[in-house]
N, C-alpha and C positions, 0 to 999 in steps of 0.2 A: 688421602688412603680410606676413612670409615666409609666415606662412597662412595667411592670405589668400589671396595668391599657388598657395600650394601647393594648397589647396582646390579653385583653380580649374582648378587640370592634373593634379586628381584622378582625373578622369576620360576622361581622354585615360589612363590609361595601364591597360599590357596584366590586372595583378592589378585589381581591389575593394579600394585599398588605407584600410584606415578609422586618424584620426588622434585622438594620447594627447598628457596631457606622460608622463612616467614620472618617481619619482621613491622608491629605494631608504629602507630607512628606517631606514642608515647616511646618509642626505642626499648623494649621489649623484644625480644628474639630468639625462632627454633633455629638452632641450626639444620638439622634435618627434619622437614614433617610431609612421612608418607601417608598419603593419601589414598585411600582402599576406597573409597566412593563413600562404604557402610560405617569405615572404621580409620580411626587417623592415629598414628602412631606420633608422635612427640621423639626427636633425639637429640640430644644432648652430645657434643663429643670434652673434654678433659683430661686434660694435661697432666693431674698428678696420682698420686697412690693411691690416696681418700679421697673417697664422697663423705656426703652430709646430707641431710634434710635440703637445706639454701643452696645446692646445686639442682633444686627439683623446681627452686619459684617457678618460673617461670613458664613450664609442664605443667604445675600445675596451674598458677593461672588461668592459661590456655585452655586449660579441663576442664574449672572450675566455673568463672566467669566471661571465661575470654571467647574464641572462635569454637573453640571447640567444645562446648560446653550444650552440644545435638545434636553427637556423636557418639558411639563408642569411643574412647580416647585411652590408650597406652601411651605411659612415661617412660624411656629410656637413656637414663646417664652413662656412657661409654668413658671407662677410665683407665688407668695405668694398674690399677689393682690385678692380685687376683682370685679376688671369692666371689660367687654373683649373689647380693644382699637383694631383700626386698625392701621397698619404703613403703606397703604398705597396697591398698586395694591398684591391680593395675599399674604399680611403678617399681621400677628396675634400676640395679646400678649392676652391669656386665662388663667385666675386665675386657679390651680392645684383644683380649689374647679371644675370645670365644666368637668373633667373628672367621675364623677361622681352624678351630679345634674342636671337638666335641665334645658338647656339653655334659658336666656327670649324669644326667636323666635327671633336671632337673627343669629345660624347659623342651620345648615342643619346636624342630628344626621348622616345620611345615607353616608354623604361622608367626606372622610378629601379632600378633593384636588379640 
């Protein structure tokens, strides 16, 4: 469902994003990797109503030590909660409902990265 909603929004983005599942040989995985050329957006999907720093572990590794370290990288975790949260620079937890509802003016819906 979330992948389908992101695919619907992709043509509205400034960059031409291509969507992938990413997995490393040592089994680190990112549910959706949106490649926009100069920038990457890693997206994790969690079925819980709470989100914590540990939910960003693969995103953090990818952006600091992994293949994303040479490009602008943003990490997003979609979760079943109700609040948009920041977990540091370019690390956000977003409610699944933000895919179809208007944000509270806290993010620019025209650009993911």
